[in-house]
N, C-alpha and C positions, 0 to 999 in steps of 0.2 A: 504494500500500500504506500509506503513512504517513497519508494522509487517512482511510482506513478505521480505522486504529488510534486516531487522534485522536478520531474520532467515537465509537468504542467506549468510550474513557475518559470522554468527555463524557456519554454515556448513563448511566453509572454514577453520576456525581456531579452533573452540571449539570441534566439533564432533570427530576429530582424537584424541584429548587429552582424551576425555571422553571414547572413545573406548580403548585407551591404558591403562587407569586406570582400567577399567573393566577387561581387559585381564590379567593385572598383579595381581590384587587383588583376582579375582575369580578363575583364572587359570583353573585347571581341574574340578572345580565344575560344569561347564557347560557340561562336557562330560558324567558323570555317572547319569544323570537324568532318572527317569522312563519314559517309552515311552508314557504313557498317564494316564488318570484318571481311566481306567480299572484296572491298577496295584494296586491302592488304594482300590478297591472293592474286590480284590482277598484275601480270608482268608489265603492262603498260603504265599502270598508275603507281605501283609500289616504289619505283625510284624517286618519283616526285614527293611522295609522302615521306620517305626517309630523308629527303633533302629539306623540305619546307615545313614539315610538321614536327620534326624532332625537338627535343627539349634541350636545356642547358646541361652542362657538366656530364655529358655522356648518356643522358636519358634518351632512350630510343623513342621513335615515333609511336610504336605500339603502346609503350608504357605511358607516354604523355596522353594519348587518346583515351586510355583507360581512366586516368585521373580526371580528365576533362569531362568524360561521359558521366562519371560519378558525381562531379560537381553540378553538371546540368540536371541530373536526376534529382538532386537535392534542392535546387532552387528554381529550375525552369520548367520542369515537367508537371504532369498532373499530381505527382507525389509532392512536389514543392508547393503547388497551389493549394493542396489539401492542408498543409501546415499553415499557410497564410489564412485560410478560412477558419481553422481551429483557433488561431491566435485572435482573430476578430471576434469569434464567439466568446472566448475567455475574457476578452477586454470588456464585453458587454455585461459581465457578471462580477463587477468589482466587490460588491458587498458580500456576496456569497463566497468569493475567493478569499477575501481577507478574514471572514469569519471562520473558515475551516482550516486555513493553512497559516502557520506561523513558524518562525525559526526559533528553535529552542536554544538558549545559551549553553545548555549542558550537552547538547548533541549537535553534530554537524549536519544531520539529515533533517529534512522537513518533517514535522510531526502533525498528526491529525488531532484537531480539537473538536470536541462535541459540545 
């Protein structure tokens, strides 16, 4: 129960900041990703991907695309949109949220108050 309440509080305050950081730092990197794994199997396309999509410090194009796809899933897909909708719903219930959830000075986890 405590883990769920901790996640609920993080969604309200932490997730928007994480999303903002990803959007600022990654910027257009999420836009020009290959459409799928088949692009890496194409002998005509693969050299271009290896040249133009590779990352810094020896990160391969495949590894970079995996990270970028995961970031896109977390902020840009239906999954990310669901988090935004959940956050909006939680912000509409401030009195209920503050009445049930509080931070205990003796414990690091969020506790349930009845």
